[in-house]
Every structure is written in structure tokens, then in C-alpha cells.
N, C-alpha and C positions, 0 to 999 in steps of 0.2 A: 229435531222431527218436529216442526211446525205445527200448532195448534192453531187448527180452525177457529175460523170466531164467528160470534152466533150467525151473525150473518150467512159466515161460509154455510154452515149446518144449515140453514130455513131454503135460501136456496136450495141448499141441493135436494136438498129432501123432498123439497117442489117444482124441481126437475125431474126429481123419482117417484111422482105424482102418487106420494103418499102423505097421508092426513099426518096431526102431531099422533092423536090416537094409534093410527100403525106403527109409527114410529115404536111409540113407546114397548108397547105388545113386543114386536122385531126385538129392544133392548133390552124388553125386562127394563121398569123404568113407568115413571108414573107420567102421567100426559100433561099433570098440570108440570114436573120437573122439566119437560119436553118445551112447554111453553113462556116457563119461568131462562131458563137457556137459551132459545131464541130470541126472548125477550130482552137478556144479556139485564137480569135480575141477579145471577145464581153464578157462581164459576164451578162449575158443578167439578167431584174429584174424579181425577184422572184415571179410575179406573174404571168410572160410567162411558166418561167420554167418550176411553177408550169401544166401551160399550156400543154405545149411539153410530161409530164410524164405524165400527164391524159391520151392525146392522143397516146400512146406509154401502157399504159395496155390498153386500150378497143383497140387498133390494139389484141398486146396480146390476147383476151378475144377472137379471131376474127382466131383465126388460129386452128387450128385441130389437133389435138396429135395424139399418136395413144394408149390414154389409155383414149379415146376420142370410139376408133375406136376399140380397142383387142378383139377377146373373150375369155373370160376368161380359161370357160371348154378346155381344148388343147387333142385331145383324139390323144395318143400317144403309141409308142411299148417302152420298152426297149431293152438293144443291146442285150440281154440273149435268148428275148422269140423268141419261135419257128417261122420261117416266113408263119406259117399256120394262125400262130392266128392277123399277124396282116394281112396279106388277108383276113380276117373275120371280124376285124375293119372294116377295107377299105369297106369293102360291104357292113355289117351292119349298119356303117353310111350314107354313099353313099360317101368315097370318096375317091376319088383320090392318095392323096401318103395321109403321115404318120411324124410328127418327133419324132425322136429317140430319146428319154428322161431316160439322169439317174444320178440318185442323183436328178435330180433338169434339171442338164445342159443338153441343148441341147448336142449330140453326130453328129446329125443323121440325114438322110432321106430316108424314103422308100419311093416307088411309086408305081403302074400298073406296070407299062414298063419293073420299075425291077423283078417283078414279072412270066413277060408273058416271056414262056421254062423251065421254071421249072418244074421237075417230078414228083412225090410224093414222093421222099425220098429226096431231095433238098427241101422240105415241111417243116421237121424237122432241119435243117441247123436252127442259132440262126441265128438272121435277121443280126447280125453284121459282113456277112459273103457276103452279097448281097447289105444294103446300102450303099446310095450315102452322099455324102459331107450335114453337116448340112444347114440348109436354114438359113439366112443370120436375126445378131440378132438387135436390136437395144434398146432401152432404153423405158420407159414411154413417155416419153417428146420426144420423134423422132416426128419431123410433118409429115402433108400432104406428101405436095412435095416431103420428102425424101423417105419415107414411096412409094411413089407412083414409083419409081426411085426404086426402087427394085425391086420391083414385075414388071418392064417392062423383068428383069432379072434371075429373080427366081420365084416359086410359091408361095410360101410362105415367109411370113416375123416373122421371135422369135421377141415378147418382152421379157429383159428380167429384174426387177432389186437385183443386187447385186449378178450380173454373174446366179442368178433363174428363170426358165424360169416362166414369172406369163400369158403367153396371147401368142396368135398369129394370124395374120391378113394375105387373102389372095385375092384376085379380089375376088371374088366373098363376101366376109367378106363386102370389101370396098364400090359397087355398091349397095348389100344391103341396107348399113348405110347407102345411100348416096345422092339416091331414093328418 
């Protein structure tokens, strides 16, 4: 068994968004003891360390991650698809925007707003001539807080793994899954 260092414990606690007091309550120890352990001033007994690690494990189970919420069925268009295809898919799926994906990699986005004012001739242009920047990407391990912060500024968040798109999240997805 490899024991966590004081720095490991502090890093894990902060990644989980726990204060020293919250961790102390969960582990049934005092906050000053957590502070002294994290500061490297005290070597805790194995039983105390085990309670702290168990409390961190339990807290991690409480964290909602992108993988828990993402919609794996990503409706998208390719950059070379005609704009008319993007419009058709948006209407068919009742979406206001789509990801533009090339070989599994998000390269842009297109929305109904991008299509307003286009004439019939423009509708045969490739999507890439009218697309906007790509939605931001996060890993499957991104937390709900991280995703929520991004959704305050963007219409969607792409979930990627090794550069490949594996899912998408929108505000509507979050609302539906968390209600």
C-alpha cells in the first residue's frame, strides 16, 4: 500500500472543493489535525490516515463529472457538408446549434443565427464557410462546476477523450439530468 503524502492529501482535498473543516467533519477528526498533517508537521496514525482517505474517496463519489452527464449521441455536421444539411439536421433534431466535427475532432460550430440571412445559393456553401469557433472541450473527468462555468459563456461543451469527441453537454442537458 502506497501512503499519500501531505501534498497528495491537500491536492486531493482542494480538487474536491473541500475545506479542511469539511474534510475533518467527514473523517471525524479535528480541523487543526488536518492542517498539521497537510503541513507535514504530524505523521498521523494509520487508522487516522485511513479515515481521511476514506472520507476523500466518499467525497469523490459525490462529485458529478462530465462522463455522468454527457449526451453520447452527438448530432453534428462535417465542415464540407452543405449549409442546407446543417439546417435540415437542426430542424429535424429541434436544435439551435450543431458541432462541426472532422474525423472525430471538434473544429467549429454552426447555429441558426449563422444561417439567418443566407439565400438559396449560400445554402449550398460548405458549412466551414459559415461556421463559428468550436465549443470548448473538456475531459470526461471535468466536474459539474467546471462545465457550469463554461456554459455561462458558451452554448455547449464538447467532451473529448484522447482528442476524439465522445459526448456533448448543453444547459438543457444539465437541466434535464439534474432535475
